[in-house]
One Martini backbone bead per residue (centre of mass of N, CA, C, O) as a GRO file, in nm:
protein
  291
    1UNK     BB    1  11.333  10.196  12.291
    2UNK     BB    2  11.162  10.306  12.044
    3UNK     BB    3  10.911  10.177  11.803
    4UNK     BB    4  10.847  10.131  11.445
    5UNK     BB    5  10.623  10.021  11.172
    6UNK     BB    6  10.582  10.001  10.807
    7UNK     BB    7  10.352   9.813  10.589
    8UNK     BB    8  10.303   9.765  10.284
    9UNK     BB    9  10.127   9.571  10.071
   10UNK     BB   10  10.410   9.551   9.884
   11UNK     BB   11  10.649   9.480  10.088
   12UNK     BB   12  10.512   9.177  10.148
   13UNK     BB   13  10.523   8.923   9.979
   14UNK     BB   14  10.388   8.639   9.933
   15UNK     BB   15  10.451   8.337   9.979
   16UNK     BB   16  10.465   8.033   9.913
   17UNK     BB   17  10.309   7.761   9.910
   18UNK     BB   18  10.286   7.492  10.070
   19UNK     BB   19  10.225   7.147  10.067
   20UNK     BB   20   9.932   7.238  10.225
   21UNK     BB   21   9.819   7.527  10.120
   22UNK     BB   22  10.004   7.734  10.291
   23UNK     BB   23  10.026   8.086  10.402
   24UNK     BB   24  10.239   8.358  10.549
   25UNK     BB   25  10.229   8.705  10.615
   26UNK     BB   26  10.460   8.883  10.775
   27UNK     BB   27  10.432   9.198  10.966
   28UNK     BB   28  10.498   9.095  11.268
   29UNK     BB   29  10.805   9.031  11.460
   30UNK     BB   30  11.093   8.943  11.607
   31UNK     BB   31  11.278   9.103  11.391
   32UNK     BB   32  11.126   9.392  11.475
   33UNK     BB   33  11.124   9.395  11.813
   34UNK     BB   34  10.911   9.226  11.912
   35UNK     BB   35  10.749   9.079  12.210
   36UNK     BB   36  10.407   9.061  12.197
   37UNK     BB   37  10.398   9.059  11.862
   38UNK     BB   38  10.220   8.865  11.625
   39UNK     BB   39  10.163   8.944  11.269
   40UNK     BB   40   9.925   8.829  11.011
   41UNK     BB   41   9.856   8.672  10.685
   42UNK     BB   42   9.648   8.413  10.593
   43UNK     BB   43   9.647   8.122  10.366
   44UNK     BB   44   9.396   7.885  10.225
   45UNK     BB   45   9.327   7.640  10.039
   46UNK     BB   46   9.060   7.441   9.968
   47UNK     BB   47   9.279   7.177   9.989
   48UNK     BB   48   9.388   7.262  10.255
   49UNK     BB   49   9.615   7.229  10.553
   50UNK     BB   50   9.640   7.243  10.918
   51UNK     BB   51   9.762   7.077  11.147
   52UNK     BB   52   9.764   6.968  11.451
   53UNK     BB   53   9.813   7.207  11.729
   54UNK     BB   54  10.024   7.396  11.953
   55UNK     BB   55  10.065   7.680  12.171
   56UNK     BB   56  10.262   7.918  12.382
   57UNK     BB   57  10.029   8.104  12.273
   58UNK     BB   58   9.812   8.350  12.175
   59UNK     BB   59   9.522   8.333  11.947
   60UNK     BB   60   9.398   8.556  11.706
   61UNK     BB   61   9.113   8.608  11.476
   62UNK     BB   62   9.024   8.727  11.129
   63UNK     BB   63   8.811   8.704  10.872
   64UNK     BB   64   8.839   8.847  10.546
   65UNK     BB   65   8.810   8.590  10.342
   66UNK     BB   66   8.623   8.334  10.286
   67UNK     BB   67   8.660   7.976  10.370
   68UNK     BB   68   8.688   7.798  10.691
   69UNK     BB   69   8.808   7.533  10.900
   70UNK     BB   70   8.776   7.484  11.256
   71UNK     BB   71   8.949   7.280  11.485
   72UNK     BB   72   8.831   7.174  11.803
   73UNK     BB   73   8.744   7.001  12.078
   74UNK     BB   74   8.431   7.106  12.060
   75UNK     BB   75   8.469   7.146  11.733
   76UNK     BB   76   8.343   7.236  11.405
   77UNK     BB   77   8.403   7.539  11.205
   78UNK     BB   78   8.245   7.758  10.982
   79UNK     BB   79   8.424   8.017  10.837
   80UNK     BB   80   8.370   8.366  10.773
   81UNK     BB   81   8.338   8.666  10.698
   82UNK     BB   82   8.382   8.822  11.028
   83UNK     BB   83   8.501   8.607  11.179
   84UNK     BB   84   8.602   8.542  11.522
   85UNK     BB   85   8.878   8.458  11.763
   86UNK     BB   86   8.998   8.226  12.022
   87UNK     BB   87   9.325   8.071  12.105
   88UNK     BB   88   9.441   7.938  12.354
   89UNK     BB   89   9.676   7.828  12.530
   90UNK     BB   90   9.711   7.482  12.444
   91UNK     BB   91   9.503   7.454  12.211
   92UNK     BB   92   9.385   7.243  12.002
   93UNK     BB   93   9.432   7.282  11.635
   94UNK     BB   94   9.273   7.317  11.303
   95UNK     BB   95   9.291   7.354  10.940
   96UNK     BB   96   9.049   7.391  10.665
   97UNK     BB   97   8.958   7.392  10.361
   98UNK     BB   98   8.712   7.591  10.170
   99UNK     BB   99   8.545   7.623   9.908
  100UNK     BB  100   8.664   7.805   9.600
  101UNK     BB  101   8.866   7.973   9.772
  102UNK     BB  102   9.080   8.136   9.936
  103UNK     BB  103   9.156   8.188  10.260
  104UNK     BB  104   9.153   8.484  10.483
  105UNK     BB  105   9.359   8.576  10.776
  106UNK     BB  106   9.408   8.731  11.073
  107UNK     BB  107   9.688   8.725  11.310
  108UNK     BB  108   9.736   8.704  11.673
  109UNK     BB  109  10.046   8.683  11.864
  110UNK     BB  110  10.067   8.612  12.229
  111UNK     BB  111  10.348   8.614  12.230
  112UNK     BB  112  10.611   8.611  12.044
  113UNK     BB  113  10.742   8.404  11.839
  114UNK     BB  114  11.023   8.171  11.860
  115UNK     BB  115  11.258   8.040  11.659
  116UNK     BB  116  11.449   7.894  11.880
  117UNK     BB  117  11.149   7.738  11.966
  118UNK     BB  118  10.977   7.655  11.715
  119UNK     BB  119  10.759   7.883  11.741
  120UNK     BB  120  10.592   7.765  11.979
  121UNK     BB  121  10.530   7.474  11.832
  122UNK     BB  122  10.312   7.170  11.843
  123UNK     BB  123  10.240   6.871  11.754
  124UNK     BB  124   9.935   6.673  11.737
  125UNK     BB  125   9.691   6.482  11.748
  126UNK     BB  126   9.418   6.409  11.604
  127UNK     BB  127   9.111   6.516  11.552
  128UNK     BB  128   8.801   6.476  11.535
  129UNK     BB  129   8.562   6.397  11.298
  130UNK     BB  130   8.346   6.662  11.181
  131UNK     BB  131   8.079   6.844  11.112
  132UNK     BB  132   8.058   7.149  11.013
  133UNK     BB  133   7.959   7.459  11.168
  134UNK     BB  134   7.811   7.733  11.228
  135UNK     BB  135   7.808   8.007  11.393
  136UNK     BB  136   7.668   8.082  11.730
  137UNK     BB  137   7.687   8.367  11.920
  138UNK     BB  138   7.437   8.283  12.126
  139UNK     BB  139   7.608   8.038  12.202
  140UNK     BB  140   7.789   7.948  12.483
  141UNK     BB  141   7.968   7.725  12.333
  142UNK     BB  142   8.084   7.992  12.154
  143UNK     BB  143   8.265   8.189  12.354
  144UNK     BB  144   8.535   8.226  12.145
  145UNK     BB  145   8.330   8.377  11.947
  146UNK     BB  146   8.252   8.587  11.651
  147UNK     BB  147   8.084   8.871  11.477
  148UNK     BB  148   8.139   9.092  11.192
  149UNK     BB  149   7.995   9.408  11.083
  150UNK     BB  150   8.014   9.714  10.942
  151UNK     BB  151   7.736   9.818  11.064
  152UNK     BB  152   7.850   9.817  11.367
  153UNK     BB  153   7.991  10.120  11.315
  154UNK     BB  154   7.700  10.250  11.321
  155UNK     BB  155   7.531  10.439  11.540
  156UNK     BB  156   7.238  10.452  11.385
  157UNK     BB  157   7.229  10.105  11.373
  158UNK     BB  158   7.166  10.043  11.651
  159UNK     BB  159   7.048   9.739  11.818
  160UNK     BB  160   6.924   9.474  11.978
  161UNK     BB  161   6.948   9.279  11.741
  162UNK     BB  162   7.244   9.337  11.672
  163UNK     BB  163   7.360   9.272  11.953
  164UNK     BB  164   7.264   8.975  11.970
  165UNK     BB  165   7.456   8.892  11.703
  166UNK     BB  166   7.738   9.011  11.861
  167UNK     BB  167   7.699   8.821  12.143
  168UNK     BB  168   7.686   9.107  12.320
  169UNK     BB  169   7.711   9.387  12.517
  170UNK     BB  170   8.020   9.378  12.509
  171UNK     BB  171   8.001   9.485  12.184
  172UNK     BB  172   7.940   9.758  12.217
  173UNK     BB  173   7.956  10.073  12.107
  174UNK     BB  174   8.221  10.307  12.085
  175UNK     BB  175   8.174  10.668  12.113
  176UNK     BB  176   8.410  10.931  11.991
  177UNK     BB  177   8.506  11.192  11.814
  178UNK     BB  178   8.459  11.023  11.530
  179UNK     BB  179   8.490  10.748  11.697
  180UNK     BB  180   8.485  10.389  11.656
  181UNK     BB  181   8.445  10.095  11.878
  182UNK     BB  182   8.489   9.727  11.840
  183UNK     BB  183   8.489   9.472  12.030
  184UNK     BB  184   8.623   9.131  12.033
  185UNK     BB  185   8.903   9.065  12.187
  186UNK     BB  186   8.911   8.973  12.536
  187UNK     BB  187   8.862   8.896  12.860
  188UNK     BB  188   8.559   8.811  12.808
  189UNK     BB  189   8.667   8.585  12.590
  190UNK     BB  190   8.963   8.486  12.744
  191UNK     BB  191   9.180   8.678  12.728
  192UNK     BB  192   9.535   8.756  12.857
  193UNK     BB  193   9.748   8.900  12.619
  194UNK     BB  194   9.508   9.037  12.440
  195UNK     BB  195   9.368   9.234  12.169
  196UNK     BB  196   9.067   9.281  11.951
  197UNK     BB  197   8.965   9.538  11.709
  198UNK     BB  198   8.749   9.789  11.577
  199UNK     BB  199   8.812  10.083  11.370
  200UNK     BB  200   8.648  10.413  11.320
  201UNK     BB  201   8.662  10.700  11.105
  202UNK     BB  202   8.551  10.980  11.042
  203UNK     BB  203   8.626  11.246  10.845
  204UNK     BB  204   8.681  11.404  11.146
  205UNK     BB  205   8.879  11.205  11.260
  206UNK     BB  206   9.077  11.230  11.572
  207UNK     BB  207   9.401  11.143  11.722
  208UNK     BB  208   9.599  11.226  11.945
  209UNK     BB  209   9.894  11.219  12.074
  210UNK     BB  210  10.032  10.902  12.197
  211UNK     BB  211  10.089  10.645  12.450
  212UNK     BB  212  10.204  10.311  12.558
  213UNK     BB  213  10.254  10.003  12.767
  214UNK     BB  214  10.215   9.886  12.466
  215UNK     BB  215  10.133   9.710  12.181
  216UNK     BB  216  10.050   9.798  11.834
  217UNK     BB  217   9.820   9.709  11.566
  218UNK     BB  218   9.757   9.783  11.204
  219UNK     BB  219   9.486   9.706  10.967
  220UNK     BB  220   9.391   9.821  10.674
  221UNK     BB  221   9.053   9.813  10.511
  222UNK     BB  222   8.951  10.127  10.488
  223UNK     BB  223   9.068  10.385  10.339
  224UNK     BB  224   9.236  10.681  10.485
  225UNK     BB  225   9.546  10.749  10.677
  226UNK     BB  226   9.716  10.961  10.902
  227UNK     BB  227  10.017  10.847  11.044
  228UNK     BB  228  10.184  10.894  11.359
  229UNK     BB  229  10.542  10.817  11.429
  230UNK     BB  230  10.763  10.977  11.592
  231UNK     BB  231  10.698  11.229  11.365
  232UNK     BB  232  10.608  11.037  11.142
  233UNK     BB  233  10.435  11.043  10.827
  234UNK     BB  234  10.161  10.829  10.707
  235UNK     BB  235  10.001  10.695  10.428
  236UNK     BB  236   9.719  10.481  10.468
  237UNK     BB  237   9.590  10.176  10.326
  238UNK     BB  238   9.472   9.913  10.200
  239UNK     BB  239   9.689   9.657  10.346
  240UNK     BB  240   9.816   9.818  10.546
  241UNK     BB  241  10.072   9.829  10.807
  242UNK     BB  242  10.123   9.872  11.171
  243UNK     BB  243  10.367   9.945  11.443
  244UNK     BB  244  10.364  10.006  11.804
  245UNK     BB  245  10.559  10.049  12.048
  246UNK     BB  246  10.642  10.099  12.347
  247UNK     BB  247  10.636  10.461  12.357
  248UNK     BB  248  10.509  10.531  12.098
  249UNK     BB  249  10.425  10.817  11.932
  250UNK     BB  250  10.075  10.853  11.835
  251UNK     BB  251   9.851  10.927  11.546
  252UNK     BB  252   9.522  11.020  11.389
  253UNK     BB  253   9.392  11.092  11.045
  254UNK     BB  254   9.161  11.140  10.835
  255UNK     BB  255   9.228  11.133  10.460
  256UNK     BB  256   8.925  11.128  10.374
  257UNK     BB  257   8.575  11.139  10.276
  258UNK     BB  258   8.556  10.882  10.433
  259UNK     BB  259   8.585  10.617  10.597
  260UNK     BB  260   8.807  10.462  10.836
  261UNK     BB  261   8.929  10.115  10.865
  262UNK     BB  262   9.050   9.897  11.137
  263UNK     BB  263   9.260   9.652  11.264
  264UNK     BB  264   9.324   9.596  11.618
  265UNK     BB  265   9.602   9.559  11.850
  266UNK     BB  266   9.700   9.434  12.186
  267UNK     BB  267  10.027   9.405  12.366
  268UNK     BB  268   9.947   9.378  12.627
  269UNK     BB  269   9.709   9.432  12.818
  270UNK     BB  270   9.561   9.685  12.938
  271UNK     BB  271   9.552   9.871  13.191
  272UNK     BB  272   9.326  10.013  13.400
  273UNK     BB  273   9.551  10.233  13.423
  274UNK     BB  274   9.743  10.425  13.221
  275UNK     BB  275   9.715  10.354  12.893
  276UNK     BB  276   9.734  10.667  12.851
  277UNK     BB  277   9.964  10.923  12.695
  278UNK     BB  278   9.916  11.248  12.646
  279UNK     BB  279  10.068  11.516  12.514
  280UNK     BB  280   9.871  11.746  12.603
  281UNK     BB  281   9.895  11.700  12.913
  282UNK     BB  282  10.204  11.760  12.939
  283UNK     BB  283  10.191  12.041  12.815
  284UNK     BB  284  10.004  12.160  13.025
  285UNK     BB  285  10.191  12.117  13.265
  286UNK     BB  286  10.430  12.285  13.170
  287UNK     BB  287  10.271  12.552  13.147
  288UNK     BB  288  10.173  12.562  13.442
  289UNK     BB  289  10.460  12.568  13.571
  290UNK     BB  290  10.565  12.826  13.420
  291UNK     BB  291  10.320  13.015  13.546
   0.00000   0.00000   0.00000
């Protein structure tokens, strides 16, 4: 059975902060029928903290605004808007508030955490206290992190200097038919269960209907898009989110006068071949057989 869901920015009000100054608005989870995708938006107050823990799933994140400190065994990193990264399965990590306002980040959890197993999370001993440093994406010691700037989505602004500070040529822009894609987290970054990337459509950008053998999630950041899921059309704007289960036929059309941009995830990772099944190709085959 195929499935999809659409969550408006106002559909899921954020819960109260817990006693540690943290809250998470779940947008896709186990209760939605997802198997491979947990997706939400986290917030941490400046004096808040999430204690050291490990997961039996893979976690990717992208900082949406504010400043937060991430502690991992290799070091402590001061993360700001546009920073993203990967926390592999079983890696101890902790979060600390920083700055003057709450930090906000999107997280992708693959496979989906299971409530009946304690959400597949276990507390661990404290990590060493170290002075946090900013990410240096050109330093191979920070191989699990990267940084995104909206200018990286503009084909005319690509340069060797810009590519150098976006981690590597691995993150070079993919451009086709009014659509640009900037890979962030994938197998090259060490992910094994999921991907995370940025997508932007020009005013004439259109993706015909298709489906995949994996789940996809979309968090709209800028502009407006008409999204079709199994024949139902939704106008989505900033803060809205959607999820397409494996086999859900979906497509997108820019619905505004300017670009539309969103954060997208996939889980499990796409296969090397046959990751797209376009409606137009099968319609062509039917017509060819009939003639």
